[in-house]
N, C-alpha and C positions, 0 to 999 in steps of 0.2 A: 658343308654349306657352300653356296654359290658366291664366288668372288668376281670382282670386276677388273682388278689390277694384277692379279696373280693367278696362276694355274697350279693346282695341287693334285698330285697323283701319289698313291700309296700302293706299293707292291713289294711282296717278299720282305717285310719288316723295315722297309726304307721309304720315307716320305720325300718326294721330290717337289720342291717349290720353285716355280719359274716366274720371275718378274715379267709382267706382260703389259707394258705401255710402249708398244713398238713405235708409235708416232713421236714419242718423246725420248727415244733411246733409253727407256726405262728410268727416266728421271724420277727421283723419290719425292712424292708429295705425301701429305699426311694420310690420305686415303690408302695409298699403297702400303705405307709403313704400318698403318693400323691393321690392315688385312694380313700383312706378314706376321705381325705379333699374334694375331688370332690363330693363324694357321700353325705357327710354332707352338702355341699353347695347346692346341688340339693334338698335335703330334706328341707333345710331352705327356699329355693325359692318356694317350692311347697305348695300352700295354703291348700291343702288337708292333708298335713302331720302336725301332732300336737305334736308328740313325737317321739324320736329316741332311739333305743336299739342297743348297740354294744356288740357283743359277739364273742367267738372263738369256740373251740371244747371242748368236754368233758374232754380231756386230758390237753389242754392248751389254756387259753385265749390268751396269747402271752408270749413266754419264754424269751423275751428280744429283744434288738436291734440285728440286723444281724451282728455278729462278723466278718464273712467273708467279708462283705461290708466295714468294718472299719479297719481291721487289718493292711493294708499296707498304710493307709493314714498318712500324716505328720501333724504337727501342722499348717503349712501354708495351707494345703489342707482344714482342718476342720475350721480354723479360717476365711480364706478369703471366703470359701463357706458357712460359718455360718451354719454348720451342724445341722439339726433338727429344726432350728428357723422358716423357712417358714411353715413347716409342722405343728409344734405346734401352730403357730399363726392362721393357717387355722381352726384348731379344736376349738381354744378358741374364734373365732369370731362368732360361732354358738349361736344364741339367744334362740332357742327352747331347751327344756329339753332333755338331753342325759342320758340314764341309761346304766351303764356297767353291763352286766350279766357275772359273772366270775366263771368258773369252772377250776379246775386243776391249772397249773402254771401261775402266773402273776408276772413275774420277770423282774427286770431292767426296760427296756422301756415298758414292758407289764404292770408292776405295775404303771408306770408313766402315761401310756395311760388311765388306769382305773381311776386314780385320776383326770385326765383332764375332765372326765365325771362328771355329776352333783351329782350322787350318785351311789354306788355299791351295787348290790345284788349278794351275793356269794353262791355257793353251798358248802356243807360240805366237799368237797374235795379240795377246793381252797387253794392255798399257795401263799403268797405274799413275795416279797423280793427285795432288792437292792444289789445284789452281785457283782457290778462292781468292788469293791475293789480287788476281786480275779483276775481281769484282768489287774491290774495296773492302773486303771482309777477310775472315780467316776461317780455318776449319772449326766446326762446332760439334762434331760427333766423334772426336777421338783422333783427328788427323794430326794434331801436334803431339799427342800423348802416346797412343798405341804405336804410331809409326816410329816415333823416337825409340821406344822400347824394342821394336822389331829390327830396325835398320841402323840405329845409332844416331847420335846428335848431328853429325856432319851431313849425312844424306837427308835427314829430316829437315834440317835448316835449308838445304839446297832446294828441296822440292817445295817446301812451304813458302819460301821467300821468292823463288823465281817462277814457280808454277810449272816447272818442266815435268815431263812425263818420264816414267821408268818403264823400260820394256821388260818382257817376261824373263829374258836371260839375266838382266841385272837384278830383277826382283828375286829370282831364285838365289843368285850369288849373294845378295844382301840379306837373305833370311826372311823376306816378306812372304814368299810362297814356298811350299814344301816340295813341289815338283812341277816340271813343265813338260807338256806332251803336245803332239800335233793337234791342231784344232779339230780334225775329224775324229780324234780318239778321246777328246776331253770328257764327254759324258760317260763313255765306257770306263774310263779310268776312275772317274769320280764315283760312279755307281759300284764299281768293283771294290774300291776302298770302303765304301759304305757297307757293302755286303760283308766284307771281312770283319768290320767292327761289329756288325749285327750278330756275328757268330759268337761273340764273347759274352761273358757274364755282364749284365747291365749294371749290377751292383758295383763290380770292379771298374767298368768303363766310367761310370759317373764319379767314382772315387778318384780315378786318374785325372779326369777333367778338372775336378775341384782342386786337386793337389798341384797340378801344373799351373793353374791360374794363380794359386797362392805364391808361386815363385816370383811373380811380378810385384807382389805386395810386401813380402817379408825379407828380412836379412837372411843370409845363407844359413846361419846357425839355427834360426827359428824355423826356416823352411825345411831343413833337414829333419828337425824334431817333428814337425807336423807330418812330413812324409812318413817317417818311421812309425808314428802312432797310427796313421791310417793303414799302413802296411800291416801292423800288428792286428788291427781291428778286423781285417779281412780273413784272419784265421778263425773268426767266429761264424763264417758263412759256410753253407753247404757247398757252394761253388768252389771254394778253396779245396775242400776234401775231394770233390769230383775232379777238378783240374789236375791235382797232383796224382790221384789214383789213375786217371787216364794216361798220364805221362808214364807212370811206372808200368802200366799194362799195355803200353804201346797201342793206344786206340784214341779216337777222337772224343773229346769231352762232351758231355750232354749237360750244359748249364741250365739251371732252373731259376736263376735270379733269386736265390735264397741263401 
């Protein structure tokens, strides 16, 4: 379908979604977030798609939520309308892996959107931040919660209370991003990672995503038990038989998602 605020391209089992509000540095309004949720749902439903990459422009992944959209809203407006909840829920329902390829500014809602993805590959120009405190509000899409789980209490407090930005080097060192590459190589790196994931068994990949995400919710003992039972369950798949046979026979596996 045609979108106004994003560009969607699918090739070789990977869907690339580009945020496309250049005049607003890809600021996240409800129209953009709604289209993003629809595009992700389409990718989830498309059996040919095996991985998703979300990116912005070289200058900005997304410079935050759209302040013009929010400025005149009241508490009653945002509370009864449950601002951002349906849009975030739509993103979090996606079971296929999502990579965020971040260059330039990823601030406020932009940082939060990147953290909703399964991992972040950043260019050396990336800057992350939760500067909502400067507007008299606070993060509302996970900026106090996901950020704390990823980088720890001290850095999260620092970023949320002062509004300071974290550069790519610090973000990698702190565990916010998985790797940092030169800006010119960002999309090649992200698409290469997506292609590598696309080679795997989709049953196994979705099981891994679900299990890693449970690590944030469960005590270690319960998390280990959940992991082990999912590990056991994969022995009921044809892909487990194929993967181990291919290893023994010294050939590339031909997974069939069964």
